[in-house]
C-alpha positions, 0 to 999 in steps of 0.5 A: 565935383566942380567944373573949372572955368577952362572947362566951362569956356571949352564947352561954350566954345564948342557949342558956338563952333558946332551951332548947338545951344549951350544949354544942350551942351550942359544937358549932354554933360549931365547925361554923361555924368549920370551914364558914367556913374551907372557904369561904376561897379556897385552903382545904385540902380538909379541916379540923379545929377545936377549941374550949376552952370554958373558955379560949375558944381556937379552933384550926383545922388544915388537912388533906390527905387521900389517895385513901381519905380518910385524913389524910396531913398536918395543919397549924395555920392562922393567919387574919385574925380580923376577916375570918374572924370575919365569915364564921364569924358568918354560918355560926354564925347559920345553924347555930344556927337549925337547932340551935334548930329541932332542939332544939325538935323533940326536946323536942316528941318527948320530950313527945308520943311514945307519946301516940297516942290521947290527947286534947289541947286547942289554940287554932286559930292558922291555916289553911294553904291550901297543904296544906289543914290547920289548925294548933293551938297546944298551948302547948308545941308545935304540932299539925296537923289534916290535911284528912282528919281534919277534920269535914266543913263544920266551921269552925274560926276563929282563936282557937277553943279545940278538943279533938282526938285525937292520932293520930300523932307523926312522928319523921321529919317535916320539918314539924309532927310531931304529927298530930291528928284531930277526925273519928275515932270514937275522938275521941268515945270519948275525950271520953266517957271524959273526961266519964263516970268510970264508963267509966274505972273499968270500971263501964261499957264502950263496946262499939261505936261508929259515927260519921258526923263532923259529923252523928251518932254512935251508941255502945253501952254495957254495965254491969258493975254491975247497979245502974248504968244504962249509958245514964244514966251516959253521958247524965248528969243532965238530959243534962249529960254528953252536952251537953258533948260535943255542944257540942264537936262543934258540934251533932253528934247523939250517940245512946247505946244499951244493948249487948245480948247478945240481938241482936234487942234490940240491933238494936232499941236501935240503930235508936232513936229509932224503935219497932221491931215485929219483927226477924228475924235470919239468922245465916248471912248476918249480916242482919236483916229489920226491920218497923216501923209505917208512921209509924215507917218514915222515922224508922227509916231516917233522913235519906238512910238514916243511922239504919239505916246507923249501926245496921248499923255498930254491930251488925255486921248488914245491915239491911233495913227495911220497913213493916207490911203493905207489901212490902219497901221499895226502899231499898237494903239497909244493910250493916254497915261495919267497926266502929271498936271491935269488940265485946268 
């Protein structure tokens, strides 16, 4: 049998339209012819198909195999082109769907593999209740925000344009291969780098970060230039740099503190906006006893202990806070958690 010029032009046009190599289209067509032959009653146990793209000639050879799978006999098969062509067309359609999907997947992987840790911007297209995940349209691909990577209680409506952090590009995933996050502390760090050029050129360094997604983030920054205020560089004129990030985070609070070599001063900074009177450090137990005026106690601890908890995570010290003239509070000692970015 033979492919006409119209068929060849249709194949080449489809390849161009779907972004698939023409060679892949012909490979799919050869597979479709072989699959179609194997579905014919009384077909041989194996078959080989050849296709000449220039002439359009298609040849089918039936094969007989021995017990070890070696070809012991082969002969050319003549078929009813109308009936066989109908079966082959069905097979070709199925295989092209797979080819197109695989080609798109390969293109996506080529574009995004190795980009873990980068920020992307996408438009929310849907929420998939089956897997409790949000789908983003990146224009040239799709990305998924799994339930564990979403900010608690954040509502991402269809059509919202949002930023996210690429955390993984799965080469062997059956579904969407690009996994992104809005809940990781590194997401806030990357947005800061986007807004603060001093962070990208090395003038200012982010030394530590602690985050409770959707509620509050604390970052500790250090300046390598004595003439540059690290907090001021991150906050920006009239707070415009931080404001951009807070807007993207849907109102999540962002505290910028100065990283200090002096751990007492650093802990005082980290417990801001409370005014701290006294800090006693025990390096052996990596703990700190903090004393504040009574009217600063609730501010230092924070709602449900959040301010103290984030300060402990940021500094790496257990923090016990008490009021001036009072016995230690009954609130539990706040222990540090593993920082999302180690001190450099």
